[in-house]
C-alpha positions in Angstrom: 0.0 0.0 0.0 1.3 3.4 -1.0 1.4 6.0 1.8 2.0 9.7 1.9 0.0 10.4 -1.2 -3.4 12.0 -1.9 -5.1 8.6 -1.5 -4.4 8.7 2.2 -6.8 11.6 2.5 -9.5 10.9 0.0 -11.8 8.0 -0.7 -11.2 6.8 -4.3 -13.8 4.1 -4.2 -16.1 3.3 -7.1 -17.7 6.4 -8.3 -21.1 6.6 -10.0 -20.0 8.1 -13.3 -23.5 8.6 -14.5 -24.6 10.1 -11.2 -27.7 7.9 -11.1 -28.2 8.6 -7.4 -27.6 12.4 -7.7 -29.8 15.4 -8.5 -30.1 15.3 -12.3 -30.7 19.0 -13.1 -27.6 19.9 -11.2 -25.7 17.3 -13.2 -27.1 18.6 -16.4 -26.6 22.3 -15.7 -23.4 22.4 -13.7 -21.9 19.0 -14.6 -21.5 18.2 -10.9 -22.8 15.1 -9.2 -24.6 16.0 -6.0 -25.5 12.7 -4.5 -25.2 13.2 -0.7 -26.6 15.7 1.8 -23.2 17.1 2.4 -22.6 17.8 -1.3 -26.1 19.3 -1.5 -25.3 21.6 1.4 -22.0 22.6 -0.3 -23.9 23.2 -3.6 -26.5 25.4 -1.9 -23.8 27.4 -0.1 -22.0 27.8 -3.4 -25.1 29.1 -5.1 -25.6 31.7 -2.3 -22.0 32.7 -2.7 -22.4 33.0 -6.5 -25.5 35.2 -6.1 -23.8 37.5 -3.7 -20.8 37.8 -6.0 -23.0 38.7 -9.0 -24.7 41.7 -7.5 -22.1 43.9 -5.6 -21.3 46.2 -8.4 -24.9 47.2 -9.2 -25.2 49.7 -6.3 -21.9 51.4 -7.4 -23.1 51.6 -11.0 -26.4 53.0 -9.9 -24.8 55.5 -7.6 -22.5 56.7 -10.4 -25.5 57.1 -12.7 -27.5 59.1 -10.1 -24.7 61.4 -9.1 -23.2 61.6 -12.6 -19.7 61.1 -11.1 -17.5 58.4 -9.9 -16.3 59.5 -6.5 -14.0 57.3 -4.5 -12.8 55.2 -7.5 -9.2 55.4 -8.6 -7.9 54.4 -12.0 -5.4 52.1 -10.3 -8.1 50.3 -8.4 -10.2 49.9 -11.6 -7.1 48.7 -13.5 -6.2 46.0 -10.9 -9.8 44.9 -10.6 -10.0 44.4 -14.4 -6.6 42.6 -14.5 -7.7 40.3 -11.6 -11.0 39.4 -13.3 -9.3 38.9 -16.6 -6.8 36.5 -15.0 -9.7 34.7 -13.3 -11.4 34.2 -16.6 -8.3 33.1 -18.4 -7.6 30.6 -15.6 -11.1 29.2 -16.0 -10.6 28.8 -19.8 -7.0 27.4 -19.6 -8.0 24.8 -16.9 -11.2 24.0 -18.8 -13.5 24.8 -15.9 -17.3 24.4 -16.0 -19.1 26.6 -18.5 -20.8 28.6 -15.7 -17.4 29.6 -14.4 -16.3 30.9 -17.8 -19.6 32.8 -18.3 -19.2 34.4 -14.8 -15.6 35.4 -15.8 -17.0 37.2 -18.9 -19.8 38.8 -16.8 -17.2 40.2 -14.4 -15.1 41.7 -17.2 -18.2 43.1 -18.8 -19.2 44.8 -15.5 -15.6 46.1 -15.1 -15.7 47.6 -18.5 -19.0 49.3 -17.8 -17.5 50.8 -14.7 -14.5 52.0 -16.7 -16.9 53.5 -19.3 -18.8 55.3 -16.5 -15.6 56.6 -15.0 -14.4 57.9 -18.4 -17.7 59.4 -19.3 -18.4 61.2 -16.0 -14.8 62.3 -15.4 -14.0 63.4 -19.0 -17.1 64.0 -21.1 -20.2 64.6 -19.0 -19.1 67.7 -17.1 -17.9 69.6 -20.2 
């Protein structure tokens, strides 16, 4: 028996490759087999986390629109935020993550670009 490897910490028993005991819609949409209560709890927590990560920029975009300025945002902050989201998306593509992760990466970059556009418009064009 081999020791000191990953197999010491994980159970590599026979896996249900077709996920016949799992929740089928999760398998179809997310290509993930959720076949235990613990996996279901993890999936639900993951969905909550995803929902909370998808909405945080909307209040900032709305505030910028209402006030017609982008106070408190620096170009360096926006630059590093865009670079970070771009690296995240490229990582998802290069490691062939699930489609939803790639879509979310594109979504974040799209939101970043909207924020950049707002910043440029309100700082350079609108107040002329």
